[in-house]
C-alpha positions as CSV (number, residue, x, y, z in Angstrom):
1,M,-23.9,39.5,-21.8
2,H,-24.0,36.0,-21.9
3,N,-20.7,34.0,-21.1
4,L,-22.2,30.5,-22.1
5,P,-24.5,30.8,-25.2
6,N,-25.8,27.8,-27.0
7,T,-23.9,25.3,-24.0
8,V,-25.2,22.5,-22.0
9,S,-24.1,22.1,-18.6
10,L,-24.0,18.7,-16.5
11,I,-23.7,19.8,-12.6
12,T,-23.7,16.8,-10.2
13,G,-25.0,17.5,-6.7
14,G,-26.6,20.8,-8.4
15,S,-29.7,21.0,-5.7
16,R,-28.0,22.6,-2.8
17,G,-25.1,24.6,-1.7
18,I,-22.0,25.0,-4.1
19,G,-23.7,22.9,-6.7
20,R,-27.0,25.2,-6.8
21,A,-25.4,28.8,-7.0
22,I,-23.1,27.3,-10.3
23,A,-26.3,26.0,-11.8
24,E,-28.4,29.5,-11.1
25,I,-25.1,31.5,-12.6
26,F,-24.4,29.1,-15.4
27,A,-28.4,29.2,-16.5
28,E,-28.3,33.3,-15.9
29,N,-25.4,33.1,-18.5
30,G,-27.5,31.2,-21.1
31,S,-26.3,27.7,-20.5
32,D,-28.9,24.8,-20.6
33,V,-28.7,23.4,-17.3
34,I,-28.9,19.9,-16.2
35,I,-28.7,19.1,-12.2
36,T,-28.5,15.6,-10.6
37,Y,-29.5,15.0,-6.9
38,K,-29.1,11.8,-5.1
39,D,-32.3,11.7,-2.4
40,N,-33.8,15.2,-2.0
41,K,-35.8,16.0,-5.1
42,K,-37.7,18.8,-3.1
43,K,-34.7,21.2,-3.1
44,A,-33.9,20.0,-7.0
45,E,-37.3,21.4,-7.8
46,K,-36.8,24.4,-6.2
47,V,-33.5,24.9,-7.9
48,K,-35.5,24.1,-11.4
49,K,-38.2,26.5,-10.4
50,L,-36.0,29.6,-9.6
51,I,-34.2,28.9,-12.8
52,C,-36.9,28.6,-15.3
53,N,-38.8,31.5,-13.4
54,K,-35.7,33.6,-14.2
55,G,-36.3,32.6,-18.2
56,G,-33.3,29.9,-17.8
57,Y,-33.5,26.3,-18.9
58,C,-33.1,23.4,-16.3
59,E,-33.5,19.6,-16.1
60,I,-33.2,17.6,-12.8
61,H,-32.2,14.0,-12.7
62,K,-32.2,11.4,-9.8
63,L,-28.8,9.7,-10.4
64,D,-26.8,7.3,-8.1
65,L,-23.0,8.0,-8.9
66,S,-21.7,5.0,-7.3
67,K,-22.8,3.1,-9.8
68,K,-20.8,2.9,-12.8
69,K,-23.4,1.7,-15.6
70,S,-26.0,4.5,-14.6
71,L,-23.4,6.7,-15.3
72,D,-23.0,5.6,-18.9
73,S,-26.5,5.0,-19.4
74,F,-27.4,8.5,-18.0
75,L,-25.0,10.5,-20.2
76,K,-26.3,8.6,-23.3
77,K,-29.9,9.8,-22.6
78,I,-28.6,13.3,-22.1
79,V,-26.8,13.4,-25.3
80,K,-29.8,11.7,-27.1
81,K,-31.8,14.7,-26.0
82,H,-29.6,17.6,-26.4
83,K,-27.0,16.3,-29.1
84,K,-24.2,17.5,-26.7
85,I,-22.6,18.1,-23.4
86,D,-20.5,21.0,-23.3
87,I,-19.5,21.4,-19.7
88,L,-19.2,18.9,-16.6
89,V,-19.1,20.2,-13.5
90,N,-18.3,17.3,-10.6
91,N,-19.6,19.0,-7.6
92,A,-21.4,15.9,-5.8
93,G,-20.0,14.9,-2.7
94,Y,-20.2,13.4,1.0
95,L,-18.6,14.5,4.3
96,K,-18.6,13.3,7.6
97,Q,-16.3,14.6,10.2
98,M,-15.3,12.3,12.5
99,S,-12.1,11.4,14.9
100,Y,-9.8,9.1,12.6
101,L,-9.9,6.5,15.2
102,K,-13.5,5.8,14.3
103,I,-13.8,5.7,10.7
104,D,-14.4,2.3,9.9
105,Q,-14.4,0.4,6.4
106,K,-17.6,0.9,5.8
107,E,-17.4,5.0,6.2
108,W,-13.8,5.0,4.4
109,Y,-15.4,3.5,1.3
110,K,-18.5,5.4,1.2
111,T,-16.2,8.5,1.5
112,I,-14.2,7.6,-1.4
113,D,-16.6,6.3,-3.3
114,V,-18.7,9.4,-3.5
115,N,-16.1,12.0,-3.6
116,L,-13.4,10.2,-5.6
117,T,-14.3,7.1,-7.7
118,S,-17.8,8.6,-8.9
119,V,-15.6,11.6,-10.2
120,F,-13.4,9.1,-12.3
121,F,-15.9,7.2,-13.8
122,M,-18.1,10.2,-14.6
123,I,-15.0,11.9,-16.2
124,Q,-14.3,8.5,-18.1
125,S,-18.0,8.3,-19.4
126,F,-17.9,12.2,-20.5
127,A,-14.3,11.7,-22.1
128,K,-16.1,9.4,-24.5
129,L,-18.3,11.7,-25.9
130,A,-15.8,14.7,-25.6
131,I,-13.6,12.8,-27.7
132,K,-16.3,12.3,-30.2
133,Q,-17.3,15.8,-30.3
134,K,-13.6,17.1,-30.1
135,N,-15.0,19.6,-27.2
136,G,-15.3,19.9,-23.7
137,N,-14.8,21.4,-20.5
138,I,-14.6,19.6,-17.2
139,I,-14.6,21.3,-13.7
140,N,-14.1,19.3,-10.5
141,I,-14.5,20.7,-6.8
142,S,-11.8,19.7,-4.9
143,S,-11.2,21.0,-1.1
144,I,-8.3,22.9,0.9
145,G,-8.6,19.9,3.1
146,G,-7.1,17.9,0.5
147,Q,-4.2,20.3,0.2
148,T,-3.3,20.9,3.8
149,G,-4.6,17.6,5.4
150,G,-8.1,17.6,7.2
151,V,-7.7,16.4,10.9
152,K,-11.6,16.4,11.2
153,A,-12.0,14.1,8.2
154,P,-8.9,12.7,7.0
155,H,-10.5,10.4,4.5
156,Y,-12.6,13.3,2.9
157,A,-9.1,15.0,2.5
158,A,-7.4,11.9,1.1
159,A,-10.6,11.8,-1.6
160,K,-10.1,15.3,-2.4
161,L,-6.5,15.4,-2.8
162,A,-6.8,12.5,-5.2
163,I,-9.2,14.9,-7.0
164,I,-6.3,17.3,-8.0
165,S,-4.2,14.5,-9.6
166,I,-7.3,13.2,-11.4
167,T,-7.4,17.0,-12.7
168,K,-3.8,17.0,-13.8
169,S,-3.9,13.5,-15.2
170,F,-7.0,14.2,-17.5
171,S,-5.7,17.5,-18.4
172,K,-3.2,15.8,-20.3
173,L,-5.0,12.8,-21.4
174,L,-8.0,15.0,-23.1
175,A,-6.3,17.8,-24.4
176,P,-5.5,16.3,-27.9
177,Y,-9.3,16.6,-28.0
178,N,-9.8,20.1,-27.2
179,T,-11.1,19.1,-23.8
180,R,-9.9,21.4,-20.6
181,V,-9.8,20.0,-17.2
182,N,-9.6,22.4,-14.2
183,A,-10.4,22.3,-10.3
184,I,-11.7,25.1,-7.8
185,S,-10.3,24.2,-4.4
186,P,-12.8,26.0,-1.7
187,G,-11.8,27.2,1.7
188,I,-14.4,27.7,4.2
189,I,-17.5,28.5,2.5
190,E,-21.0,29.1,4.1
191,T,-22.6,25.5,3.2
192,D,-24.7,23.7,5.6
193,L,-21.8,22.2,7.2
194,V,-20.0,25.4,7.8
195,K,-23.4,26.7,9.5
196,K,-23.1,24.0,11.7
197,M,-19.3,24.8,12.1
198,I,-20.3,28.6,13.0
199,A,-23.0,27.4,15.7
200,V,-20.5,25.6,17.7
201,E,-17.2,27.5,17.2
202,G,-18.7,31.0,16.5
203,R,-18.6,33.1,13.5
204,S,-16.2,35.6,15.1
205,A,-13.7,32.8,15.9
206,I,-14.0,31.4,12.2
207,N,-13.3,34.7,10.7
208,K,-10.1,35.7,12.7
209,S,-8.9,32.0,11.4
210,V,-8.8,33.4,7.5
211,P,-6.5,36.4,6.0
212,L,-9.4,37.8,4.7
213,K,-11.3,37.8,8.0
214,K,-14.3,36.3,6.6
215,I,-16.1,33.3,5.2
216,G,-16.6,32.5,2.1
217,N,-20.0,32.0,0.3
218,A,-21.3,29.6,-2.6
219,S,-21.4,32.5,-5.0
220,N,-17.4,32.9,-5.2
221,I,-17.2,29.5,-6.0
222,A,-19.8,29.7,-8.6
223,D,-18.1,33.1,-10.3
224,T,-14.7,31.2,-10.2
225,A,-16.7,28.3,-12.2
226,L,-18.1,30.5,-14.8
227,F,-14.8,31.6,-15.4
228,L,-13.7,28.3,-16.1
229,A,-16.4,27.3,-18.2
230,S,-15.8,30.4,-20.3
231,S,-14.0,31.4,-23.1
232,Q,-12.1,33.8,-20.6
233,S,-10.0,30.6,-19.6
234,E,-9.6,29.1,-23.2
235,Y,-6.0,28.4,-22.4
236,M,-6.1,27.1,-19.0
237,T,-5.9,23.5,-18.0
238,G,-4.6,21.3,-15.7
239,Q,-5.1,24.4,-13.2
240,V,-6.5,24.0,-9.4
241,L,-7.8,27.7,-8.5
242,N,-7.8,28.3,-4.7
243,V,-10.6,30.3,-3.4
244,N,-9.8,30.2,0.2
245,G,-9.7,33.8,1.5
246,G,-5.6,33.3,1.9
247,L,-5.8,30.2,4.3
248,F,-3.7,28.1,1.9
249,L,-1.3,29.5,-0.6
250,G,0.4,26.8,-2.4
């Protein structure tokens, strides 16, 4: 049984990690998937091939999320071809861990632009479409660091906390247009960055720090995204779903 039949889904940063897992499960559940990437076309093409080989539909598009004008024109191009976009997943992100004493203005603005500013303007662009089609579903990817404070990347944590605020604000703004806005806040998920943490700190030590005694994986987040994208969550908006193994209970 497909949970997302006859839908079109746009997933930013869908070429790897959490974005890739979301793209795959959405396609498996009947959605026509469109993913964006910034630099690594080969990884994006690999995702497309994997989805298409399983009988799904996938398009890949290079997109600079930091340029507002490019967002508007990009969405218009997608709508011209597909007539609609049902689901938007704001997943693309940038994280560089460093001492707070070494974060300069350039690094600060890059982190905020990719993780926060681009999300706001992507939602703004999508909202115009949602208002017109009187339907939409937005899923934002936040982070446990935004909820607890990120000592290894406080600039990233600040942006991710703001994502929660944006989620709540737009849930109220877009509810009259039958558009839901929710967020997922992942804990320690085994992405490329966490693999580096494992190499330094050791898997056993990280597992012990989590109440459920294990590191999460991208499919845990993808399963949650599928729930939020489907009719099973049709009465939910403005919510933040914590998928963190018990690390944060707020």
